[in-house]
C-alpha positions as CSV (number, residue, x, y, z in Angstrom):
1,M,197.0,-28.5,48.7
2,K,197.4,-29.3,52.3
3,E,200.7,-27.5,52.5
4,K,199.1,-24.4,50.9
5,L,196.2,-24.6,53.4
6,K,198.7,-24.8,56.3
7,A,200.5,-21.7,55.0
8,Y,197.2,-19.9,54.7
9,V,196.1,-20.7,58.2
10,E,199.5,-19.6,59.6
11,L,199.1,-16.2,58.0
12,N,195.3,-15.7,58.3
13,G,194.0,-17.9,61.0
14,P,191.5,-20.8,61.1
15,V,189.5,-21.8,58.0
16,T,186.0,-23.2,58.3
17,A,184.7,-25.4,55.5
18,N,182.0,-28.1,55.3
19,G,181.4,-27.9,59.1
20,K,185.1,-28.4,59.9
21,V,187.7,-26.0,61.2
22,W,191.2,-26.2,59.8
23,D,193.7,-24.9,62.3
24,Y,196.7,-25.9,64.4
25,F,195.5,-27.7,67.6
26,Y,197.6,-28.7,70.5
27,S,197.4,-32.2,72.0
28,S,198.8,-33.5,75.2
29,S,199.6,-36.9,76.6
30,W,200.7,-38.3,79.9
31,E,203.8,-40.4,80.7
32,F,203.9,-42.2,84.0
33,Q,206.9,-43.8,85.7
34,P,206.2,-47.5,86.4
35,D,206.2,-47.1,90.2
36,R,203.7,-44.2,90.0
37,L,201.5,-46.0,87.5
38,K,201.3,-48.9,90.0
39,V,200.1,-46.3,92.7
40,L,197.6,-44.9,90.2
41,A,196.2,-48.4,89.4
42,G,195.7,-48.9,93.2
43,M,193.8,-45.6,93.4
44,I,191.6,-46.7,90.5
45,A,190.9,-50.0,92.3
46,V,190.1,-48.2,95.6
47,D,187.5,-46.2,93.7
48,G,185.9,-49.6,92.9
49,L,186.9,-49.6,89.3
50,N,188.9,-52.2,87.4
51,P,192.3,-50.5,86.5
52,F,192.7,-52.8,83.5
53,E,189.7,-51.1,81.9
54,Y,191.7,-47.9,81.9
55,L,195.3,-49.0,81.5
56,S,196.6,-50.8,78.5
57,L,199.9,-51.8,76.9
58,S,201.2,-49.6,74.1
59,S,202.4,-51.1,70.8
60,S,206.0,-50.0,71.7
61,A,205.7,-51.8,75.1
62,L,204.5,-55.0,73.5
63,K,207.4,-54.8,71.0
64,K,209.9,-54.5,73.9
65,L,208.4,-57.6,75.5
66,N,209.1,-59.5,72.2
67,Y,206.3,-62.0,72.8
68,P,205.2,-63.8,69.7
69,D,201.7,-63.1,68.3
70,E,200.8,-66.7,69.0
71,M,201.3,-66.2,72.7
72,L,199.7,-62.8,72.9
73,S,196.6,-64.2,71.1
74,Q,195.9,-66.3,74.2
75,Y,195.2,-63.1,76.1
76,G,193.8,-60.6,73.5
77,N,192.9,-59.9,70.0
78,K,195.2,-58.2,67.5
79,K,193.6,-55.2,65.8
80,Q,194.6,-54.5,62.3
81,G,195.7,-51.0,61.8
82,S,195.0,-48.8,58.8
83,K,197.2,-48.7,55.7
84,S,199.4,-45.6,55.5
85,F,202.2,-44.4,53.3
86,R,205.2,-43.7,55.4
87,S,208.9,-44.6,55.7
88,V,210.4,-47.2,57.9
89,K,214.1,-48.1,58.5
90,A,215.4,-50.4,55.8
91,E,216.4,-53.1,58.4
92,N,212.8,-53.2,59.6
93,Y,211.3,-53.5,56.2
94,Q,209.7,-56.9,55.4
95,I,208.4,-57.7,51.9
96,K,204.8,-59.0,52.1
């Protein structure tokens, strides 16, 4: 059904139903080089704010650090994500 709705919207424009609008929406994100992120953190601090209330580590950055959960748990709390049906590389698949 979702694929049919997408095709309809592509041909006819947005659809409104139950207080929601189905359409294609653009999103944007920012990527900062480490040295520029450091400058930005300094600017946030100069404004009297705690930069760590605005800046956080992404899940991919944490994976690159390769720190075990036991160590990270000393500094924060792990949030359980939602269950989704998707594919992963076979070498990354772990039977639970």
